C-alpha positions in Angstrom: -3.4 16.1 -12.7 -1.6 13.4 -10.8 -3.8 11.4 -8.5 -3.3 8.4 -6.3 -6.6 7.3 -4.7 -6.5 4.6 -2.0 -9.5 2.6 -1.0 -10.4 -0.6 0.9 -9.5 0.5 4.5 -11.9 -0.7 7.1 -12.4 -1.9 10.7 -11.6 -5.6 10.9 -11.2 -8.1 13.7 -7.8 -9.6 14.4 -7.1 -12.5 12.0 -9.2 -10.9 9.3 -8.2 -9.8 5.8 -8.4 -6.6 3.7 -7.4 -5.7 0.2 -6.3 -2.1 -0.4 -6.4 -0.6 -3.8 -4.5 2.4 -5.2 -5.9 3.9 -8.4 -3.4 6.1 -10.3 -4.0 8.7 -12.9 -2.1 11.6 -14.5 1.3 9.9 -14.9 2.8 7.0 -16.7 2.0 4.4 -14.0 3.8 1.5 -15.7 7.2 3.2 -15.4 6.9 3.9 -11.6 7.8 1.8 -8.7 4.8 1.4 -6.4 5.1 1.3 -2.6 2.8 1.0 0.4 3.6 2.9 3.6 1.7 3.1 6.8 1.7 5.4 9.8 0.3 4.5 13.2 -0.6 7.2 15.7 2.5 8.6 17.3 4.9 6.7 15.0 6.9 7.5 12.0 5.7 6.5 8.5 7.2 3.2 7.6 7.6 1.3 4.3 5.5 -1.8 4.2 5.9 -3.2 0.7 7.5 -2.1 -2.6 7.4 -3.3 -6.1 9.4 -2.3 -9.2 7.6 -1.3 -12.4 7.8 -4.8 -13.9 6.6 -6.5 -10.8 9.7 -8.6 -10.6 11.4 -7.1 -7.5 9.3 -7.1 -4.4 10.3 -6.3 -0.8 8.4 -6.4 2.4 8.9 -5.1 5.9 9.8 -8.0 8.3 6.7 -7.3 10.3 4.4 -8.2 7.4 6.3 -10.9 5.5 4.1 -13.9 4.9 0.9 -12.0 5.6 0.9 -9.1 3.1 1.1 -9.3 -0.7 1.7 -6.3 -3.0 0.6 -6.5 -6.6 -0.1 -4.2 -9.6 -2.1 -4.1 -12.8 -0.4 -1.8 -15.2 -3.4 -1.9 -17.6 -5.8 -0.8 -14.9 -3.1 1.5 -13.4 -3.8 0.2 -10.0 -1.7 -1.2 -7.2 -3.0 -3.5 -4.5 -2.0 -4.6 -1.0 -3.6 -7.9 0.1 -3.4 -8.1 3.9 -4.1 -11.4 5.6 -4.0 -12.5 9.3 -4.2 -8.9 10.4 -3.1 -8.0 13.9 -3.9 -5.0 16.1 -0.3 -3.7 15.4 -1.3 -3.3 11.8 -3.7 -0.5 12.7 -2.5 2.6 10.8 -3.3 4.9 7.9 -2.0 3.2 4.8 -0.6 5.3 1.9 0.4 4.3 -1.6 3.4 6.0 -3.1 4.7 6.1 -6.7 8.3 6.9 -7.5 10.4 7.4 -10.6 13.8 9.0 -10.0 13.0 12.4 -8.5 9.3 12.2 -9.2 7.3 11.0 -6.1 3.6 11.0 -5.5 1.5 10.2 -2.5 -2.1 9.2 -2.0 -4.3 10.6 0.7 -4.3 7.5 2.8 -6.9 4.9 3.9 -7.5 3.9 7.5 -7.1 0.3 8.6 -8.2 -0.5 12.1 -7.7 -4.0 13.5 -9.6 -4.8 16.7 -8.5 -7.4 19.2 
């Protein structure tokens, strides 16, 4: 059974930090690109960060560059999103996403709320 389980979302003050985790099971994690998306109320889901299976190709949305860091541990089958200097505009449900060709899996999401 394929599972992606996010954790680490919380309520934090502006300027604070959070680290999201995404624990994977039921598929060959090390072969999959891992991505983090977010969806704010009333907005479309947007790609925040992505990383290829080997961790050598990383991309970020312009809005989070310099503040967010994506990483992965292929032994632990876990992806991470370190979020620093959080802003109220970062408030959203954050989802991890795994992709290999036509195979795509989503987590259930974790809520991040940044207060001003």
